[in-house]
Phi, psi and omega in degrees: 000314186296331183293337177279323185269346184239147173255137181263141179229144177244124179280165177302331179286347182103344179301139181240128176231158172244136181244127179227192182299096176078007182221155170244143176233123178285117180266329179170165178278351177204171184298317182298317178295319180296317179297317177300316179298315182295319184279315187257342185077185179219036177077017175094005177297136182272120179252016183275136175239134176290136179226088184300336182282349177274141178247157178299000000 
């Protein structure tokens, strides 16, 4: 579901985040970690951060 509602971005440092309606989600410190998180999950740990400056 989140992949439809969120856009993923990769920073120059390699960090990967997903940005959605009012939230940021940390996907990983690098592409391999982010891919593992997206495919396998991480046991339900919440990686969501509220971002009031983001608009729908």
